[in-house]
NUVEXTI-539616 format. One record per residue: y, x, z of N, C-alpha, C in turn; residue number from 1. Coordinates in steps of 0.2 Angstrom, whole numbers, m for minus. Layout:
BEGIN
{{Y X Z} {Y X Z} {Y X Z} NUM}
...
# end
This chain:
BEGIN
{{144 573 m257} {143 576 m264} {148 582 m264} 1}
{{145 587 m266} {149 593 m266} {152 595 m273} 2}
{{155 601 m273} {159 603 m279} {157 610 m281} 3}
{{160 613 m286} {159 619 m288} {160 624 m282} 4}
{{166 623 m279} {168 628 m274} {163 628 m268} 5}
{{160 622 m266} {155 622 m261} {148 625 m264} 6}
{{147 624 m271} {141 627 m274} {141 635 m273} 7}
{{147 638 m274} {147 645 m274} {146 648 m267} 8}
{{147 644 m262} {146 646 m255} {139 647 m254} 9}
{{134 644 m258} {127 645 m257} {125 652 m259} 10}
{{129 655 m263} {127 662 m266} {127 667 m260} 11}
{{123 672 m261} {123 677 m256} {129 682 m257} 12}
{{131 686 m252} {137 690 m253} {136 695 m259} 13}
{{130 697 m261} {129 701 m267} {130 697 m273} 14}
{{128 691 m273} {129 686 m279} {136 684 m279} 15}
{{140 683 m274} {147 682 m274} {151 687 m278} 16}
{{149 693 m277} {152 699 m280} {151 699 m287} 17}
{{145 696 m289} {144 696 m297} {146 689 m300} 18}
{{150 685 m296} {152 678 m299} {157 680 m305} 19}
{{155 678 m311} {160 679 m316} {166 674 m317} 20}
{{171 676 m320} {176 671 m322} {174 667 m328} 21}
{{176 661 m329} {174 657 m334} {176 660 m341} 22}
{{180 665 m341} {182 668 m347} {176 673 m350} 23}
{{171 674 m345} {165 678 m347} {160 674 m351} 24}
{{161 668 m352} {156 663 m355} {158 662 m362} 25}
{{153 662 m366} {153 660 m373} {149 653 m373} 26}
{{152 648 m374} {148 641 m374} {147 639 m381} 27}
{{140 638 m383} {138 635 m389} {135 629 m388} 28}
{{137 624 m391} {134 617 m391} {130 616 m397} 29}
{{124 615 m397} {120 614 m403} {119 607 m404} 30}
{{121 605 m410} {121 598 m412} {120 597 m419} 31}
{{118 591 m421} {117 589 m428} {117 581 m429} 32}
{{120 579 m434} {120 572 m436} {121 567 m431} 33}
{{126 569 m426} {127 564 m421} {135 562 m421} 34}
{{139 565 m425} {146 563 m425} {148 557 m428} 35}
{{143 553 m431} {145 547 m434} {141 541 m431} 36}
{{137 542 m426} {133 537 m423} {137 535 m416} 37}
{{138 529 m415} {141 526 m409} {139 530 m402} 38}
{{133 530 m401} {130 533 m395} {131 540 m395} 39}
{{130 543 m401} {131 550 m402} {138 552 m400} 40}
{{143 548 m403} {150 550 m402} {152 550 m394} 41}
{{149 545 m391} {150 545 m384} {148 551 m380} 42}
{{142 553 m382} {139 559 m379} {143 565 m380} 43}
{{145 566 m386} {149 572 m388} {155 572 m384} 44}
{{159 567 m383} {165 566 m380} {164 568 m372} 45}
{{158 566 m369} {157 567 m362} {156 575 m361} 46}
{{152 578 m366} {150 585 m365} {157 589 m366} 47}
{{161 588 m372} {167 591 m373} {172 591 m367} 48}
{{172 585 m365} {177 584 m359} {175 588 m353} 49}
{{169 588 m352} {166 592 m346} {168 599 m346} 50}
{{168 602 m352} {170 609 m353} {177 610 m353} 51}
{{181 606 m356} {188 607 m356} {191 606 m349} 52}
{{188 602 m345} {191 601 m339} {191 607 m334} 53}
{{186 612 m336} {186 618 m333} {189 624 m337} 54}
{{193 622 m342} {197 627 m346} {193 631 m351} 55}
{{187 628 m353} {183 631 m358} {182 627 m364} 56}
{{184 630 m370} {183 627 m376} {177 629 m380} 57}
{{172 625 m380} {165 627 m383} {166 627 m391} 58}
{{161 631 m393} {160 631 m401} {154 626 m402} 59}
{{155 622 m407} {149 617 m409} {146 620 m415} 60}
{{139 621 m415} {135 623 m420} {132 617 m423} 61}
{{134 615 m429} {132 609 m432} {129 610 m439} 62}
{{125 605 m441} {123 605 m448} {128 604 m453} 63}
{{128 607 m459} {133 607 m464} {135 600 m466} 64}
{{131 596 m468} {133 589 m470} {138 585 m465} 65}
{{137 587 m459} {141 584 m453} {147 587 m451} 66}
{{148 593 m454} {154 598 m451} {160 594 m451} 67}
{{162 591 m457} {169 587 m457} {169 582 m452} 68}
{{164 578 m450} {164 573 m445} {165 576 m438} 69}
{{162 582 m437} {163 585 m430} {171 587 m430} 70}
{{173 590 m435} {180 593 m435} {185 587 m434} 71}
{{184 581 m437} {188 576 m437} {189 573 m430} 72}
{{184 575 m425} {184 573 m418} {189 578 m414} 73}
{{191 584 m418} {195 589 m414} {191 594 m411} 74}
{{184 594 m413} {180 599 m410} {180 606 m414} 75}
{{179 611 m411} {179 618 m414} {172 619 m416} 76}
{{171 617 m423} {164 616 m425} {163 621 m431} 77}
{{157 624 m432} {155 628 m437} {148 627 m440} 78}
{{146 628 m446} {140 627 m448} {135 632 m445} 79}
{{130 629 m441} {125 633 m438} {118 633 m442} 80}
{{117 628 m446} {111 627 m450} {106 624 m446} 81}
{{99 626 m447} {94 623 m443} {94 625 m436} 82}
{{90 622 m432} {90 623 m425} {90 630 m422} 83}
{{84 633 m424} {84 640 m422} {89 645 m425} 84}
{{91 644 m431} {96 648 m434} {103 647 m430} 85}
{{104 641 m428} {110 639 m425} {110 642 m418} 86}
{{104 642 m415} {104 645 m408} {105 653 m409} 87}
{{102 656 m414} {103 663 m415} {110 665 m416} 88}
{{114 661 m420} {121 662 m422} {125 662 m416} 89}
{{124 657 m411} {127 657 m405} {126 663 m401} 90}
{{120 665 m400} {118 672 m397} {122 678 m400} 91}
{{122 678 m406} {125 684 m409} {133 683 m409} 92}
{{136 678 m409} {143 677 m408} {145 679 m401} 93}
{{141 677 m396} {142 679 m389} {142 686 m388} 94}
{{136 689 m391} {136 697 m391} {141 700 m394} 95}
{{144 698 m400} {149 701 m403} {156 701 m399} 96}
{{156 695 m395} {162 694 m391} {161 698 m384} 97}
{{155 701 m383} {154 704 m376} {154 699 m371} 98}
{{151 693 m372} {151 688 m367} {144 685 m366} 99}
{{143 682 m360} {136 679 m359} {136 672 m363} 100}
{{130 671 m366} {130 665 m370} {127 659 m366} 101}
{{131 654 m366} {128 647 m363} {127 642 m368} 102}
{{121 640 m369} {119 635 m374} {117 629 m371} 103}
{{120 623 m374} {120 617 m371} {118 612 m376} 104}
{{115 607 m374} {113 601 m379} {119 596 m379} 105}
{{119 592 m384} {125 588 m385} {125 581 m381} 106}
{{120 580 m377} {119 574 m374} {118 574 m366} 107}
{{121 579 m363} {120 580 m356} {126 576 m353} 108}
{{125 572 m347} {130 568 m344} {131 570 m337} 109}
{{127 575 m334} {128 576 m327} {124 583 m325} 110}
{{127 587 m321} {124 593 m319} {124 592 m311} 111}
{{119 594 m308} {118 593 m300} {114 599 m297} 112}
{{116 601 m291} {112 606 m287} {111 603 m280} 113}
{{105 604 m278} {102 602 m271} {101 608 m267} 114}
{{105 608 m261} {104 614 m257} {101 612 m250} 115}
{{95 615 m249} {92 613 m242} {86 617 m242} 116}
{{83 617 m236} {76 621 m235} {70 618 m239} 117}
{{66 622 m240} {59 620 m243} {55 616 m238} 118}
{{51 612 m241} {47 608 m237} {42 612 m233} 119}
{{41 611 m227} {37 615 m222} {29 613 m223} 120}
{{28 607 m226} {21 604 m227} {20 603 m234} 121}
{{13 603 m236} {12 602 m243} {12 595 m245} 122}
{{12 593 m251} {12 587 m253} {19 584 m256} 123}
{{18 579 m260} {24 576 m263} {29 572 m257} 124}
{{25 569 m252} {29 566 m247} {34 571 m243} 125}
{{31 576 m242} {35 581 m238} {41 584 m243} 126}
{{39 585 m249} {44 588 m254} {49 583 m255} 127}
{{48 576 m255} {53 571 m256} {57 571 m250} 128}
{{55 572 m244} {59 571 m238} {64 577 m238} 129}
{{61 583 m240} {66 589 m240} {71 588 m245} 130}
{{69 585 m251} {74 584 m256} {80 579 m254} 131}
{{77 574 m251} {82 568 m248} {87 571 m243} 132}
{{84 576 m239} {89 579 m234} {93 584 m236} 133}
{{92 586 m242} {97 592 m245} {104 589 m247} 134}
{{108 594 m246} {115 592 m249} {115 592 m256} 135}
{{119 587 m259} {119 586 m266} {126 588 m269} 136}
{{126 592 m274} {132 594 m277} {132 592 m284} 137}
{{137 588 m286} {138 586 m293} {143 591 m295} 138}
{{141 595 m300} {145 601 m302} {147 601 m309} 139}
{{152 605 m311} {154 606 m318} {149 610 m322} 140}
{{148 609 m329} {144 614 m333} {146 621 m332} 141}
{{153 622 m332} {155 629 m331} {153 632 m324} 142}
{{154 628 m319} {152 630 m312} {144 632 m312} 143}
{{140 628 m315} {133 629 m316} {131 635 m319} 144}
{{135 637 m325} {134 643 m329} {136 649 m325} 145}
{{142 649 m322} {144 654 m318} {139 656 m312} 146}
{{137 651 m309} {132 651 m303} {126 655 m305} 147}
{{123 652 m311} {117 655 m314} {118 663 m316} 148}
{{124 664 m319} {125 671 m321} {126 676 m315} 149}
{{129 673 m310} {130 677 m304} {123 679 m301} 150}
{{118 674 m301} {112 676 m298} {108 681 m303} 151}
{{109 680 m310} {106 684 m314} {108 692 m313} 152}
{{115 692 m313} {118 699 m312} {116 702 m306} 153}
{{115 699 m301} {114 701 m294} {106 704 m294} 154}
{{102 701 m298} {95 703 m298} {94 709 m303} 155}
{{99 710 m308} {99 716 m312} {92 717 m315} 156}
{{90 712 m318} {83 713 m322} {83 707 m327} 157}
{{81 701 m325} {81 696 m330} {88 695 m334} 158}
{{87 692 m340} {93 691 m344} {94 683 m345} 159}
{{89 679 m344} {89 672 m345} {88 668 m339} 160}
{{93 663 m338} {92 658 m333} {93 651 m335} 161}
{{90 647 m332} {90 640 m334} {89 635 m328} 162}
{{89 628 m329} {88 623 m324} {81 621 m324} 163}
{{80 617 m318} {73 614 m318} {72 609 m323} 164}
{{66 608 m327} {66 604 m333} {65 597 m332} 165}
{{65 594 m326} {65 587 m325} {72 585 m322} 166}
{{73 578 m323} {79 575 m320} {80 575 m313} 167}
{{74 575 m309} {74 576 m302} {70 582 m300} 168}
{{73 586 m295} {69 592 m293} {66 590 m286} 169}
{{64 584 m285} {61 583 m278} {54 586 m277} 170}
{{50 587 m282} {44 590 m282} {45 598 m281} 171}
{{50 600 m283} {51 607 m283} {53 610 m276} 172}
{{54 605 m271} {56 607 m264} {49 609 m261} 173}
{{44 608 m264} {37 610 m261} {36 617 m264} 174}
{{40 620 m267} {39 627 m270} {46 631 m269} 175}
{{45 637 m272} {51 642 m271} {57 639 m275} 176}
{{63 642 m272} {69 640 m275} {70 642 m282} 177}
{{67 648 m284} {68 651 m290} {61 652 m294} 178}
{{60 651 m300} {54 652 m304} {56 659 m308} 179}
{{52 664 m308} {53 670 m311} {49 671 m318} 180}
{{44 667 m318} {40 667 m324} {38 660 m327} 181}
{{43 656 m327} {42 649 m328} {47 647 m334} 182}
{{45 641 m337} {48 638 m343} {56 637 m342} 183}
{{60 639 m346} {67 638 m346} {69 633 m352} 184}
{{71 627 m350} {73 622 m354} {78 624 m359} 185}
{{78 622 m365} {83 624 m370} {89 619 m370} 186}
{{89 614 m366} {95 610 m365} {101 613 m362} 187}
{{100 618 m357} {105 621 m354} {103 628 m351} 188}
{{105 633 m354} {103 640 m351} {109 645 m352} 189}
{{108 650 m349} {113 656 m349} {109 662 m351} 190}
{{111 666 m356} {109 673 m357} {114 678 m356} 191}
{{113 683 m352} {118 687 m350} {119 692 m356} 192}
{{125 695 m356} {127 699 m362} {123 706 m362} 193}
{{122 709 m367} {118 715 m368} {123 721 m370} 194}
{{121 726 m368} {125 732 m369} {123 735 m376} 195}
{{117 734 m379} {115 736 m385} {112 730 m389} 196}
{{113 731 m396} {111 726 m400} {103 725 m400} 197}
{{100 730 m399} {92 730 m398} {90 726 m392} 198}
{{94 725 m387} {92 722 m381} {92 714 m382} 199}
{{95 712 m387} {96 704 m388} {90 701 m391} 200}
{{87 696 m387} {81 693 m389} {84 686 m393} 201}
{{80 685 m398} {82 680 m403} {77 675 m403} 202}
{{78 669 m405} {73 664 m406} {69 665 m413} 203}
{{63 663 m413} {59 663 m419} {61 658 m423} 204}
{{64 660 m429} {66 655 m434} {60 651 m438} 205}
{{54 653 m437} {49 650 m440} {48 643 m436} 206}
{{50 643 m430} {49 637 m426} {54 631 m427} 207}
{{52 625 m427} {57 619 m427} {57 615 m421} 208}
{{52 616 m417} {52 612 m410} {49 617 m405} 209}
{{49 616 m399} {47 620 m394} {49 627 m394} 210}
{{54 628 m397} {57 635 m398} {59 638 m391} 211}
{{61 634 m386} {63 636 m380} {57 639 m376} 212}
{{51 636 m377} {45 639 m374} {44 647 m376} 213}
{{44 647 m383} {43 654 m386} {49 659 m383} 214}
{{55 656 m383} {61 660 m381} {60 663 m373} 215}
{{57 658 m369} {56 660 m362} {51 666 m362} 216}
{{45 665 m366} {40 670 m366} {43 677 m369} 217}
{{47 677 m374} {50 683 m376} {54 686 m371} 218}
{{58 683 m367} {62 686 m362} {57 689 m356} 219}
{{52 685 m354} {48 687 m349} {44 694 m352} 220}
{{42 694 m358} {39 700 m361} {44 706 m361} 221}
{{50 705 m363} {54 710 m363} {57 713 m357} 222}
{{59 708 m352} {63 710 m346} {59 709 m340} 223}
{{53 706 m340} {48 706 m335} {49 699 m331} 224}
{{54 695 m332} {55 689 m329} {61 685 m332} 225}
{{61 679 m330} {67 675 m331} {69 672 m324} 226}
{{74 668 m324} {77 665 m318} {78 657 m319} 227}
{{73 653 m316} {74 646 m316} {76 644 m310} 228}
{{82 640 m310} {85 638 m304} {81 631 m302} 229}
{{77 631 m298} {73 625 m297} {76 619 m293} 230}
{{83 621 m291} {87 616 m287} {92 613 m291} 231}
{{93 616 m297} {98 613 m302} {95 609 m307} 232}
{{98 603 m309} {96 599 m314} {101 596 m318} 233}
{{99 593 m324} {104 590 m328} {101 583 m330} 234}
{{106 579 m332} {104 572 m335} {105 572 m342} 235}
{{99 573 m346} {100 573 m353} {95 568 m356} 236}
{{96 566 m363} {92 561 m366} {86 564 m369} 237}
{{86 571 m370} {80 574 m373} {77 571 m380} 238}
{{71 568 m379} {68 566 m385} {70 559 m388} 239}
{{75 556 m384} {76 549 m386} {83 548 m390} 240}
{{87 553 m390} {93 552 m394} {93 553 m401} 241}
{{95 548 m405} {94 549 m413} {98 555 m415} 242}
{{95 559 m420} {99 564 m423} {96 571 m420} 243}
{{98 577 m422} {96 583 m419} {89 584 m420} 244}
{{86 588 m416} {79 590 m416} {74 584 m416} 245}
{{76 578 m413} {72 572 m413} {70 570 m420} 246}
{{74 571 m425} {72 570 m432} {67 574 m435} 247}
{{65 580 m431} {60 584 m434} {53 582 m432} 248}
{{53 577 m427} {46 574 m424} {44 569 m429} 249}
{{37 569 m430} {34 563 m434} {29 560 m429} 250}
{{28 553 m431} {23 549 m427} {16 552 m426} 251}
{{14 556 m431} {7 559 m430} {7 565 m426} 252}
{{13 568 m425} {13 574 m421} {12 580 m425} 253}
{{12 580 m432} {10 586 m436} {15 592 m434} 254}
{{22 590 m434} {26 595 m433} {26 599 m426} 255}
{{24 594 m421} {23 597 m414} {17 602 m414} 256}
{{11 599 m418} {5 603 m418} {6 610 m421} 257}
{{10 610 m427} {12 616 m430} {15 621 m426} 258}
{{20 619 m422} {23 623 m417} {19 625 m411} 259}
{{15 621 m409} {10 623 m404} {5 629 m406} 260}
{{3 628 m412} {m1 633 m415} {2 640 m415} 261}
{{9 640 m417} {13 646 m416} {13 649 m409} 262}
{{14 645 m404} {14 647 m397} {8 650 m395} 263}
{{2 647 m397} {m4 649 m395} {m6 656 m398} 264}
{{m4 656 m405} {m5 662 m408} {m1 668 m405} 265}
{{5 667 m403} {9 672 m401} {8 674 m393} 266}
{{6 669 m389} {5 670 m382} {m1 666 m380} 267}
{{m7 669 m382} {m14 665 m381} {m15 664 m374} 268}
{{m13 669 m369} {m15 669 m362} {m10 664 m358} 269}
{{m4 662 m361} {1 659 m358} {1 651 m358} 270}
{{m2 649 m364} {m1 642 m365} {m8 638 m365} 271}
{{m7 632 m362} {m13 628 m362} {m11 621 m363} 272}
{{m16 617 m366} {m14 610 m368} {m13 606 m362} 273}
{{m8 602 m362} {m6 597 m357} {m11 592 m357} 274}
{{m15 591 m351} {m21 586 m351} {m19 579 m351} 275}
{{m12 578 m350} {m10 571 m349} {m5 568 m354} 276}
{{m2 573 m358} {3 571 m363} {1 574 m370} 277}
{{0 570 m375} {m2 572 m381} {4 576 m385} 278}
{{1 581 m389} {6 585 m392} {10 589 m388} 279}
{{8 591 m382} {12 595 m377} {8 600 m374} 280}
{{12 605 m372} {8 611 m369} {11 612 m362} 281}
{{8 617 m358} {10 619 m351} {10 627 m352} 282}
{{16 629 m350} {17 637 m350} {14 639 m343} 283}
{{9 643 m343} {7 646 m337} {6 654 m338} 284}
{{12 657 m336} {12 665 m337} {7 668 m332} 285}
{{3 672 m335} {m3 675 m330} {0 678 m324} 286}
{{m3 675 m318} {m1 678 m312} {5 674 m309} 287}
{{8 669 m312} {14 666 m309} {12 660 m304} 288}
{{17 659 m300} {16 653 m295} {15 647 m299} 289}
{{11 642 m297} {11 635 m299} {17 632 m297} 290}
{{21 629 m302} {27 625 m300} {27 619 m305} 291}
{{26 613 m302} {25 607 m306} {31 606 m310} 292}
{{29 606 m317} {35 605 m322} {35 597 m324} 293}
{{29 594 m324} {29 587 m327} {23 584 m325} 294}
{{23 578 m321} {18 574 m319} {12 577 m317} 295}
{{12 582 m313} {6 585 m311} {2 589 m316} 296}
{{4 590 m322} {0 593 m327} {m1 600 m326} 297}
{{3 603 m322} {3 610 m320} {m4 612 m316} 298}
{{m5 607 m311} {m12 608 m308} {m18 608 m312} 299}
{{m18 603 m317} {m23 601 m321} {m24 607 m326} 300}
{{m18 609 m329} {m18 615 m333} {m21 621 m330} 301}
{{m19 622 m324} {m22 628 m320} {m29 628 m320} 302}
{{m32 622 m318} {m39 622 m318} {m42 623 m325} 303}
{{m39 621 m330} {m42 622 m337} {m42 629 m338} 304}
{{m36 632 m336} {m35 639 m338} {m41 644 m334} 305}
{{m42 642 m328} {m47 645 m324} {m54 645 m328} 306}
{{m56 639 m330} {m62 637 m333} {m63 641 m340} 307}
{{m57 642 m343} {m57 645 m350} {m58 653 m348} 308}
{{m55 655 m343} {m55 662 m341} {m63 664 m340} 309}
{{m66 660 m336} {m73 661 m334} {m78 661 m340} 310}
{{m76 657 m345} {m80 656 m351} {m81 662 m355} 311}
# end
């Protein structure tokens, strides 16, 4: 099991020249209604400790009713409001400080990177073998963000970088190490600093869920690509942790459908219904490589997209 130091050795000489110090990062943790729940408290402490161990003090963007509860824990907390407003506040705060913005969910317990060659044969078995043979680095969130930012700056194009959207990247070993037109998960991402205010891409505050899909598309549209690190993963609870965006969901999926309608309206050629998961979509940016994001849905969605194109 490797460390941040070993992770940085994976970078190319050009990328190493772009490796930023931790002081270049503005870390915003998006949280709501979790400072008084036993499991939530445990999660908050884990995330806070992970950043403090690397010498970074994050800013917690929280809901107004919970502000005092977060502050009583000794956290640097401020009112962020609803989800997308809080995300935009963090982006603007980072831009004002002249720093890259790292946004983090409040329930991540582990960051990992796998280093090894891509599978030479097609299929899940070959991908699994390549994954199992790869070196495993358990890294810090600050190391992960610095690594992602170094790669972004070396490319001198995209401004948004993120991790593989599943807890395991085994299937990703059948594809490229990087995705340039692919979904960037909202649980952990980095946005490089901008020289001009007009260059800053913001979240659509009409959205209450799936805002990271829209944010990904906005970045691809403005900058031509994003950077998904298909060998970097996080362990997060996503939709199972009480509080936060989870409370926006309803059993009938009405809120999910409302946000899907927004995505399809804004990006009609990029989104297709997930054929295996209700109230979910698959992002397929026109012309991008198929990279499996969840349970083989990409392949099915690609077939559906081709049929729709012919119709």
